[in-house]
N, C-alpha and C positions, 0 to 999 in steps of 0.2 A: 379773325374771319378766315384767314388762310388755313389755320389749324382745323377749323370746323369743316372746311371744304375737303381737306386731305383725309379727315377721319370719317367723312360721310359714307364711302363704300364699306368701311368696316361696320359702321352702325347699321347699314342696310343688311349686311350679311349676318349681323347679330340678331336681327328682328325675330327669326323663328325661335331662337333660344329664349329671347325675352318674353315671347308669347307663351311658351311652355312654362317659364318661370311664373308668369302672371296666373296661369291656370292652377299650377301647383300651390301657389300661395293661398288661393281661395279654398283649396280642398285638403291640403296636408299641413300638419304641424311643422313649424320652422325647424325643428330638430329631427325630423324624419329623414331616413336615408336618402330618398330621391331629392329632397330639398337641399340637404347638405351637399350631395354630389353635384347638383346643378349650380349651387352657390360657388363651389370650388372651381367648376368649369368656367363659369362666367367671370369670376374674379381673376382667374389665371389668364383667361383670354384678354380681358380688358388691360391687365397689367402688361402682358407681352405686346399687345397691339399699341398701347400707349408708348412703350419703350421704342418699338420699331418706328412708329410715326412721330416720335418725339412730342407726344401730346401729354402734358403733365396731368391734365384733367382725367384722361383715361387711366393713367397709371394710378392716380389717387383713388379713382373709383374702384379699380380692381383691388388695390391694397386694402381699402376700407371694407370691401365685400369679403375678402379673404379673412381679415381680422375679425369681423363680426361673426362669420361662420365658425371660426375657431373658438370664440368666446361662447357661442351658443352650444357648441359641442362639449366644451368644458363644463358649462352649466348643467347640461343633460347628464353628463357622466357623474358629476358630484351629487345630483339629485338621486340618481340610481344607487350610488354608494350609500347615501344617507338612508334610503328606504331599506336597503339590504341590512344595514346595521340596526335599524329599528326592528326589523323582523327578527333578526338574530337575538336582540335583547329580549323581545317578547317571548321567544321560544325558550331562552335560558331561564327567564323568570318563571315561566310555567313549569319547566323541568325542576327548578328549585322547590317550587311549591309541592309538586308531586312527590319529590324525594323526601321533603320534610314531613309530609303527611304519612308516608310509608314508614318512616323512622319512628314517628309518634305511635303509630298502630303497633309496630313491632315491640316498642318499649312497653306499651300497655299490655300486650299479650304475654310478654315475658314476666311482667310484674304479676299478672293474674295467675300464671302458672306457678310462680314462686309462692304466692299466697295459698294456692291449692295444696302444694307440697307441704307447706307449713301446717295446714289443717289436718292432712293425713298423718303427719308426724305427731301432732298433738293427740289425735285419736289413738294412734298406736301406743303412744307413751302411757295414756290413761288406761288402755286395755291391759298393758303389761303390768301396770301398777296394781290393778285389781286382782290379777292372777298371782301376784307375789304374796308373800306372807304379810299379815297385818303389820308386822313390825317394820317392813321395808316399804309399805304402800305409800306413805306420805312422802318419803324421800324420793322415791322413783317418780311419783306424780309431779313433784316440784321440779325435778330435773327435766322431765318431758315438757312441762310448761315453759321452762327457761329456754330449751332448745327451739320450741315452736316460736316463742317471742323473738328469739335471735334471728331465725330464718325469715320471719315476717318483716323484721326491721331491715334485714339485708335486701329482701325483695323490694321494699319500699324505697330504700336508698338507691338501688339500681334503677328503678323506674324514674326517680327524680333526676338522676344523673343522665340517663338516656334522653329524657325530655329536654333537659338543659342543652345537651349536645345538639339535638335536633333543632332547637330554637336558634342556637348560635349559627348552625349551618344555614338555616333559612335566612337569617339576617345578612350573613355573608353573601349569599346568592342575590339577595335584594340589593345590597350595596354594589355588587358587581354589575347587576342589570342596570341600576341607575347610572353608573359610570358610562356604560355603553350607550344608554339613551342620551346622556349628555353629549357624548362624542358624536352620535348621530345628529343631534340638534345642531352642533357646531358645523358639521358637514353640510347640513341643510342651509344654515346661514351663509356659508361660503358659496353654495350654489346660488342662493338668492342674490348675493352680491355680484356674482359673475353674470347672472342673467340681467341684473340692473345695468352693469357695465355695457353689456351687449345692446340693451335697449337705448342707452344713452348714445352709444356709437352709431346705432341705426338712425336715431334722431339727427345726429350731427351729419351723417352721410346724406340724409334726405335734405337737410338744410343746405349743404354744399351743392347737392344736385340741383336744388332750386336756384341757387345762386349762379351756378354754371349755365343753367337754362336761361336765366334772365340776362346773363352776359351775352 
């Protein structure tokens, strides 16, 4: 009873801040800057006043408020980090897809160019064969056909290799993106656990507050 009487002037002086806290609680998120600042102010004030007045209830109330505020701030920070990592993973995955598509198109263009060159070489070889003497016509035409076939095969092999490299890079980018999304998910889980701790601490604080009031 004596402790309550000694602490009464402090509680009266604290009423304006408590009223502001009540209004902010109805209007702002508990992790907003004004709420966090007010929680720290009230928690520190209760803790100091409880120490000076030797009122353990005030000290505990202040300590609990400060701890709850710290946990909420940690939860908000972890949530922000998780969202940033998710966004980063999405951007990297999109960049990987764009790069793979560009590489596939470049490979296709290069293969088409090689086939066109092969066609030109074949036509030139045939023309040259016709202009040569009848004795050398068959041999030169065969040689031209062989060169054309060789270039066509080389172009096709190059296209296949380029497409395989592009696909491999795409899969690597997808694996990296998945790893980052998994990391972001882990961060989100940690944030949820921190928020749950804060809510449990809040419930405990309210229960203790009710108990002190009933005392």
